C-alpha angles and dihedrals in degrees: 000000000000118000115250091218133025120267091247095053110106104229108221110248100201141011114204116208134175104295099347143041145208132237140157113304109234138173086261086073095057098113098043093040092051089050092054096043093050092044088057100037094128092050093048098046115104112216092202098052130075097227101162092249096308126191097015094062097041114137128203087250096053091045090052089053092047093050093046087055092049090046091051091047089052094048090047089048090235098121131349127228120186126184124216120227137176111258089255092054089238099121139031109227104182147297142274120209123195109188138169118250134209088219110110091208093061131057090198147354123233125196130172145168138190129200119264097218094061119131089222091082102199096039091132093060094043089049099050095044091046095046093047093051089045092052093047097045106031106030128069096237123122098190125025130181108219097201117199092023113044096013116035118234089239092055090046093050096046091059095050 
């Protein structure tokens, strides 16, 4: 698989936001990540995809495998998955995915989600504006597809 970024690019370790931060998702996050995913199962389900009941039927073991895959992809520089945590590390708030894309008009695809039950209220707005600025300023991409925010998932899936 082709690396998403060059070997000499310093991959950002952290993104600080108002009340929370993002860092590499790892297998050490399995329990807090699973709780966040299951607490937001309805929000994460895609009505247009056959996903075998994900995330409703997600087990700890399946989540551990998934997180291990994301961690390996990050280390190999093929894709980058960041987890969102409150500043006190008490609660997982969501995830940021930076993926390659086969579409020639984009260098990368970024998707993200934040839990609905957060006490931060406007976490979606803070997350999107922070991530967009971070990608524009700290990453080597020229054109990025922000799927689920600037481009709807339906629109993205239609043009596949």
